[in-house]
C-alpha positions, -999 to 999 in steps of 0.1 A, spaced: 0 0 0 28 24 9 46 16 -24 14 25 -43 10 58 -24 47 66 -31 42 59 -67 11 80 -69 29 109 -51 59 107 -75 36 106 -105 17 136 -91 49 156 -86 61 147 -121 28 159 -135 28 192 -115 64 197 -126 54 198 -163 59 233 -177 24 235 -191 5 219 -162 -1 251 -142 -10 273 -172 -35 246 -183 -48 242 -147 -54 280 -145 -73 279 -177 -93 249 -165 -102 267 -133 -115 297 -152 -136 275 -175 -150 255 -146 -162 286 -129 -180 296 -161 -197 262 -163 -210 266 -127 -221 302 -133 -233 298 -169 -244 262 -177 -247 271 -214 -211 284 -215 -198 255 -237 -228 256 -261 -218 262 -297 -243 268 -325 -243 281 -361 -261 314 -366 -262 333 -398 -238 308 -413 -210 312 -387 -201 296 -354 -215 313 -323 -210 308 -286 -189 319 -256 -160 295 -264 -159 308 -300 -159 343 -287 -130 336 -264 -109 320 -291 -118 347 -316 -112 377 -292 -79 362 -279 -64 361 -314 -48 396 -312 -35 388 -277 -21 355 -288 -2 372 -316 11 398 -292 21 372 -266 42 354 -292 63 385 -299 65 395 -262 77 360 -254 107 364 -276 116 398 -261 112 386 -225 132 354 -234 162 376 -243 160 394 -210 140 425 -221 105 437 -222 84 458 -245 57 481 -231 51 499 -265 32 471 -283 -2 486 -277 9 520 -291 26 503 -321 -6 484 -328 -25 517 -328 1 533 -351 1 504 -375 -37 504 -377 -37 541 -383 -12 538 -412 -32 509 -427 -65 526 -426 -52 559 -438 -37 542 -468 -68 522 -475 -87 555 -478 -119 566 -460 -149 586 -470 -128 617 -464 -100 607 -488 -99 607 -525 -75 578 -529 -74 541 -520 -42 521 -518 -45 483 -526 -52 464 -495 -21 442 -497 2 473 -500 -16 490 -471 -11 459 -449 25 455 -459 31 492 -450 15 487 -416 37 456 -410 67 475 -421 59 504 -396 56 478 -368 90 463 -377 106 498 -379 92 506 -344 106 472 -332 140 480 -348 140 514 -330 133 497 -296 159 470 -304 186 496 -313 181 514 -280 182 482 -260 207 460 -278 232 486 -291 229 516 -268 223 494 -238 194 515 -225 172 497 -200 143 480 -219 115 496 -198 129 531 -204 137 524 -241 102 511 -250 86 538 -228 95 563 -257 72 546 -282 47 538 -254 43 576 -250 49 589 -286 35 560 -307 -1 566 -299 4 604 -304 18 598 -339 -12 575 -346 -35 604 -336 -17 627 -360 -20 602 -388 -57 599 -380 -63 637 -383 -90 650 -407 -104 683 -416 -132 697 -394 -143 733 -397 -115 742 -419 -87 729 -398 -70 695 -393 -81 679 -360 -60 649 -348 -72 618 -330 -103 613 -352 -119 579 -359 -112 572 -396 -136 547 -412 -125 524 -440 -144 523 -473 -129 491 -486 -154 463 -479 -129 434 -484 -109 447 -454 -137 434 -431 -127 398 -438 -94 401 -419 -111 407 -385 -144 390 -393 -153 361 -415 -143 351 -450 -171 341 -474 -186 307 -467 -162 301 -438 -178 296 -403 -146 301 -383 -135 337 -376 -105 347 -398 -84 360 -368 -83 324 -354 -66 312 -386 -42 342 -386 -32 336 -349 -28 298 -355 -6 305 -386 16 330 -366 21 305 -337 29 277 -361 54 297 -382 72 310 -351 72 275 -335 88 260 -366 114 287 -369 123 285 -333 125 247 -332 137 238 -366 165 264 -366 191 275 -341 173 307 -334 154 293 -304 186 281 -288 203 314 -295 175 333 -278 176 311 -247 214 314 -245 212 352 -247 185 354 -221 204 332 -197 238 349 -202 244 372 -231 281 375 -223 286 337 -224 267 337 -257 292 361 -272 321 340 -260 308 310 -279 303 330 -311 266 342 -308 259 377 -318 239 386 -287 233 422 -299 217 410 -331 196 383 -314 182 409 -289 176 434 -318 158 407 -338 136 399 -309 123 434 -308 118 436 -345 97 404 -344 78 418 -315 70 450 -335 59 428 -364 34 409 -342 22 442 -327 14 455 -362 -4 423 -371 -26 427 -340 -33 463 -349 -44 454 -385 -68 428 -371 -82 452 -345 -88 479 -371 -105 454 -394 -128 443 -365 -142 478 -360 -137 487 -397 -119 519 -387 -89 533 -370 -93 544 -334 -59 557 -323 -72 563 -288 -84 527 -281 -68 502 -304 -42 483 -284 -50 502 -252 -35 483 -222 -28 453 -245 9 455 -235 -1 446 -199 -22 417 -210 7 404 -233 32 406 -205 7 388 -182 1 361 -208 38 354 -209 39 352 -171 8 331 -168 24 307 -194 51 298 -169 79 317 -187 107 332 -167 105 369 -167 142 371 -162 148 356 -196 161 323 -208 139 292 -213 105 300 -228 74 282 -241 53 296 -269 25 271 -260 25 285 -224 22 320 -237 -7 310 -260 -25 293 -231 -19 324 -209 -34 347 -236 -65 325 -239 -68 324 -201 -68 362 -199 -94 365 -226 -115 337 -210 -113 356 -177 -124 388 -194 -153 372 -212 -163 354 -181 -164 386 -160 -185 403 -187 -208 374 -188 -212 376 -150 -223 413 -153 -190 429 -143 -188 464 -158 -158 476 -178 -148 500 -150 -148 471 -124 -131 446 -148 -94 455 -140 -100 450 -103 -114 415 -106 -89 406 -133 -60 418 -111 -73 397 -81 -76 365 -103 -42 371 -120 -25 375 -86 -40 342 -74 -30 324 -106 6 337 -105 8 328 -68 -1 292 -77 28 291 -101 53 307 -76 83 286 -69 86 301 -34 50 291 -26 57 255 -38 87 253 -16 68 267 14 40 241 9 66 213 5 84 224 37 51 226 56 42 191 43 75 178 54 72 191 89 37 176 93 50 142 81 
């Protein structure tokens, strides 16, 4: 009997020790609460030719955050952080929508070129952050604070339009290209939201690049010890720089999807506070915030958990003003569950009782 108990305990410890166990457990808890509170939470139906339900809404709405979390994971894995991704999303969205043309413009750039321009802007912003952090050795929080502050302001200037004979910045610019709706909505005769496919493609591409090439190993090495990486021939400066460029690229993707969802450019609200959710998604995914080892799957699960929590709170009648408070409480509990110090304390207490 004692041998059986010992075997069960060892298996349990091995399961809990798995990298994705706690992120999945946190997501499971959020979903279980929803089932108790809303019995029809897992119901999925087809309405107007598309999938409909709470689960579909969570997966759909988490698409932008999943994409952002992928880029944020790479930056954090190199030992940095990027708090400008929300502003970069807004800036990229403003560029894309302005080029597409609105009812106030007399031109219309082809959609492919407008999207490529938006993605390029995101990569330029990432390169700017990467240059400051990797080459000039400015602290990541301070370096990315520049675009966090200025990026949204530039987006508001791009979104300016003439009102009463003068240009007024920060206006909502509406797209007049109908096909643009498909990016953040549904493609013809497809029942699954388009952002889900885009997010899945981004995750798959990054996963293949990081696992089928040496890039993933280089990022881990730089995050653990960049000086040691340089000693073995790794260009740590370039790896850090590349991480920020890719983060800017994912931020611009999220911005394009967000603008397509609302069929406009809202420089004041697109990407607002998304940088905080992206960082939380990486943390909830069990990734080390000090850099080094990382898990894209964990970050994806963390992003879905945050969106599930947001959707759940709205379904329970929590208002937008109260949402951050409830979200903060739940996130603190989830992060505490994953804390190594808490695990050690519980193990020590258990050892004393034994």
